[in-house]
C-alpha positions as CSV (number, residue, x, y, z in Angstrom):
1,M,-7.3,5.2,4.3
2,S,-8.7,2.3,6.4
3,L,-9.6,0.4,3.2
4,V,-6.0,0.8,1.9
5,V,-4.6,-0.5,5.1
6,L,-7.1,-3.4,5.1
7,T,-6.1,-4.3,1.5
8,A,-2.4,-4.3,2.4
9,I,-3.0,-6.5,5.5
10,I,-5.0,-9.1,3.5
11,V,-2.4,-9.1,0.6
12,G,0.4,-9.6,3.2
13,F,-1.4,-12.6,4.8
14,Y,-1.9,-14.2,1.4
15,L,1.8,-13.6,0.3
16,F,3.0,-15.0,3.6
17,N,1.0,-18.2,3.2
18,F,1.8,-18.8,-0.5
19,P,1.5,-22.6,-1.2
20,R,4.8,-24.2,-2.2
21,F,5.5,-27.3,-4.2
22,D,7.7,-28.8,-1.6
23,N,5.1,-28.5,1.1
24,A,1.9,-29.5,-0.6
25,H,-0.4,-30.7,2.1
26,F,-3.9,-29.5,1.4
27,G,-7.3,-30.2,2.7
28,W,-9.8,-31.3,0.1
29,D,-13.5,-30.5,-0.1
30,K,-16.2,-32.8,-1.4
31,N,-16.0,-31.2,-4.8
32,G,-12.3,-32.3,-5.2
33,H,-10.9,-28.8,-4.7
34,A,-7.8,-28.2,-2.8
35,Q,-8.3,-25.9,0.2
36,L,-6.1,-23.2,1.6
37,G,-6.5,-23.6,5.3
38,F,-5.3,-20.1,6.2
39,R,-8.0,-18.2,4.4
40,L,-11.0,-18.8,6.7
41,P,-9.3,-17.8,9.9
42,I,-7.9,-14.7,8.2
43,F,-11.4,-13.9,6.7
44,L,-13.0,-14.2,10.1
45,M,-10.5,-12.4,12.3
46,V,-9.6,-9.6,10.0
47,G,-13.3,-9.1,9.1
48,A,-14.4,-9.0,12.7
49,L,-11.6,-6.6,13.6
50,F,-12.3,-4.3,10.7
51,I,-16.1,-4.0,11.1
52,S,-15.9,-3.7,14.9
53,I,-13.3,-0.8,14.7
54,E,-15.4,1.0,12.1
55,S,-18.5,0.6,14.3
56,S,-16.8,1.6,17.4
57,T,-15.6,4.9,16.0
58,Y,-18.9,6.0,14.3
59,F,-20.5,7.9,17.3
60,S,-17.3,8.2,19.2
61,V,-17.2,12.0,18.7
62,L,-20.2,12.3,21.1
63,G,-17.7,11.6,23.9
64,Q,-15.6,14.6,23.0
65,K,-17.2,18.0,23.8
66,P,-15.7,20.1,21.0
67,K,-16.6,17.6,18.3
68,A,-19.9,16.6,20.0
69,I,-21.2,20.2,19.6
70,M,-20.7,20.0,15.8
71,E,-22.3,16.6,15.7
72,L,-25.3,17.8,17.7
73,M,-25.7,20.8,15.4
74,T,-26.0,18.6,12.3
75,P,-29.4,19.3,10.8
76,A,-30.8,15.8,11.0
77,S,-33.1,14.0,13.4
78,V,-32.0,11.3,15.8
79,T,-33.7,8.7,13.6
80,E,-31.8,9.8,10.6
81,K,-28.5,9.8,12.4
82,F,-29.2,6.3,13.8
83,L,-30.3,4.9,10.4
84,C,-27.2,6.4,8.8
85,G,-25.1,4.8,11.5
86,V,-26.6,1.4,11.0
87,F,-26.3,1.7,7.2
88,F,-22.7,2.7,7.4
89,T,-21.6,0.1,9.9
90,A,-23.8,-2.9,9.0
91,V,-23.9,-2.4,5.2
92,I,-21.2,-0.1,3.8
93,S,-18.3,-1.4,6.0
94,L,-19.4,-5.1,5.5
95,V,-19.8,-4.7,1.7
96,S,-16.5,-2.9,1.5
97,Y,-14.7,-5.7,3.4
98,L,-16.3,-8.4,1.3
99,L,-15.5,-6.7,-1.9
100,I,-11.9,-6.1,-1.0
101,F,-11.4,-9.7,0.3
102,Y,-13.2,-11.2,-2.7
103,T,-11.0,-9.2,-5.1
104,V,-7.7,-10.1,-3.4
105,D,-8.8,-13.8,-3.1
106,K,-9.9,-14.0,-6.7
107,I,-6.7,-12.6,-8.1
108,F,-4.6,-14.8,-5.8
109,V,-6.6,-18.0,-6.6
110,H,-6.4,-17.2,-10.3
111,Y,-2.6,-16.7,-10.1
112,I,-1.8,-19.9,-8.1
113,N,-4.1,-22.0,-10.3
114,N,-2.0,-21.0,-13.2
115,I,1.2,-21.9,-11.3
116,W,-0.2,-25.2,-10.1
117,E,-1.6,-26.1,-13.5
118,N,-0.9,-29.8,-14.4
119,Q,0.4,-30.4,-10.9
120,K,-1.0,-33.1,-8.7
121,S,-1.1,-33.8,-5.0
122,I,-2.5,-36.5,-2.7
123,N,-6.2,-36.2,-2.0
124,Y,-6.5,-37.4,1.5
125,N,-10.2,-38.1,1.0
126,T,-9.5,-40.7,-1.7
127,D,-5.8,-41.4,-1.0
128,K,-5.1,-40.8,-4.8
129,L,-3.2,-38.2,-6.7
130,S,-5.6,-35.5,-7.9
131,P,-5.1,-32.3,-10.0
132,V,-4.6,-29.3,-7.8
133,F,-7.3,-26.7,-8.3
134,F,-8.3,-24.0,-5.8
135,S,-11.7,-22.4,-5.6
136,S,-12.4,-19.0,-4.1
137,I,-13.2,-18.7,-0.4
138,F,-16.7,-17.6,-1.1
139,D,-17.3,-20.7,-3.2
140,D,-16.2,-22.7,-0.2
141,L,-18.4,-20.9,2.2
142,T,-21.6,-21.1,0.1
143,S,-21.0,-24.8,-0.7
144,E,-20.8,-25.8,3.0
145,K,-24.1,-25.6,4.9
146,E,-22.2,-25.2,8.2
147,Y,-20.8,-21.8,7.3
148,K,-24.2,-20.2,6.6
149,F,-24.4,-18.9,10.1
150,L,-21.5,-16.5,9.3
151,F,-23.7,-14.3,7.2
152,V,-25.7,-13.1,10.2
153,S,-22.8,-12.7,12.7
154,P,-21.4,-9.5,11.3
155,F,-24.6,-7.6,12.0
156,L,-24.4,-8.7,15.7
157,I,-20.8,-7.5,15.9
158,T,-21.5,-4.1,14.3
159,S,-24.6,-3.5,16.5
160,I,-22.6,-4.3,19.7
161,F,-19.7,-1.9,18.9
162,L,-22.1,0.7,17.5
163,L,-23.8,0.7,20.9
164,G,-20.4,1.0,22.5
165,S,-19.5,4.0,20.5
166,V,-22.6,5.8,21.9
167,Y,-22.6,4.4,25.4
168,F,-18.9,5.1,26.4
169,N,-17.3,8.5,26.3
170,N,-13.7,7.3,25.7
171,F,-11.7,4.2,24.9
172,H,-14.8,2.9,23.1
173,Y,-13.3,-0.2,21.5
174,I,-11.4,-1.4,24.5
175,K,-14.3,-0.9,26.9
176,T,-16.8,-2.6,24.5
177,A,-14.5,-5.5,23.9
178,V,-13.9,-6.1,27.6
179,T,-17.6,-5.8,28.4
180,I,-18.7,-8.2,25.7
181,T,-15.9,-10.7,26.6
182,A,-16.9,-10.7,30.3
183,F,-20.6,-11.1,29.3
184,C,-20.0,-13.9,26.9
185,S,-17.8,-15.7,29.4
186,F,-20.5,-15.5,32.0
187,V,-23.2,-16.7,29.5
188,I,-21.0,-19.6,28.4
189,F,-20.2,-20.6,32.0
190,L,-23.9,-20.4,33.0
191,T,-25.0,-22.4,29.9
192,F,-22.4,-25.1,30.6
193,K,-23.4,-25.4,34.2
194,I,-27.2,-25.6,33.4
195,G,-26.5,-28.1,30.6
196,T,-24.4,-30.2,32.9
197,W,-27.1,-30.1,35.6
198,L,-29.9,-31.0,33.2
199,A,-27.9,-33.9,31.7
200,T,-26.7,-35.4,34.9
201,G,-28.2,-38.9,35.4
202,K,-30.0,-38.8,32.1
203,M,-29.3,-40.7,28.9
204,H,-29.9,-39.2,25.5
205,N,-31.9,-41.5,23.2
206,Y,-30.5,-40.8,19.8
207,K,-33.0,-43.1,18.1
208,S,-35.9,-40.9,19.2
209,T,-34.3,-37.8,17.6
210,R,-36.5,-36.7,14.7
211,F,-34.6,-33.8,13.5
212,D,-31.1,-33.0,12.3
213,E,-29.4,-31.5,15.4
214,K,-26.9,-29.5,13.3
215,D,-29.6,-27.9,11.2
216,F,-31.5,-27.1,14.4
217,A,-28.4,-25.5,16.0
218,I,-27.8,-23.3,13.0
219,T,-31.4,-22.2,12.8
220,T,-31.5,-21.5,16.5
221,F,-28.3,-19.5,16.2
222,F,-29.6,-17.5,13.2
223,W,-32.8,-16.4,14.8
224,T,-31.3,-15.8,18.3
225,T,-28.6,-13.6,16.7
226,T,-31.2,-11.7,14.6
227,I,-33.3,-11.0,17.7
228,I,-30.4,-9.9,19.8
229,T,-29.1,-7.6,17.0
230,I,-32.5,-5.9,16.7
231,I,-32.7,-5.4,20.5
232,I,-29.2,-3.9,20.6
233,W,-30.0,-1.5,17.7
234,A,-33.1,-0.4,19.6
235,I,-31.0,0.2,22.8
236,T,-28.5,2.2,20.6
237,Y,-31.3,4.3,19.3
238,F,-32.6,5.3,22.7
239,R,-29.1,5.8,24.0
240,L,-28.4,8.1,21.1
241,K,-31.6,10.0,21.9
242,E,-30.4,10.5,25.5
243,K,-27.1,11.7,24.3
244,E,-28.7,14.3,22.1
245,V,-30.7,15.6,25.0
């Protein structure tokens, strides 16, 4: 049922943002493909909402006594239940979302490419009329190095909300969302203050920089996110073990 609803939501967003001939103002990538600006925000927001809701409901029955008894009587060890939870939230839910989004996007792009065949629009990168051709969102994501950090973020999201489903007894999603929002706000504020304090009265010498700062930031984000995800999974495992007891 959740996958049917997800498909309907994605299709609705695509139909609402259908490109029209009388309003053809596209962004253009370095390969000369016209870009549909609405796809990436929808891909990120709907995806984050879907996998977080699925993760937040996985162990939620442990907070309800009648259902918790049935869950505790399941003939499986804590490790098996935990691994099943990680597999369902971090793999099955994510793969299901990507498959549905890819299918809808592929059909949509194929359809509008047929409609826009032999049509031209101004390429703002070259200021010339160029044939309008749309590529799939996954082609856009894999061709841009800046977007590669997105492939590790879903695991962090699912791990956080999976922990929330075990830790809280009710209103799992709301309590997890509020907690993580408050924590992230504090971390961002603290980071900003520390960064401002360290940079005060100092000048950055760009000529002495020997590495690409963007690549360094992406690499740092990747490994930091991976470590935090593993730590949260470990906390979830021990919390689940406590719940079983």
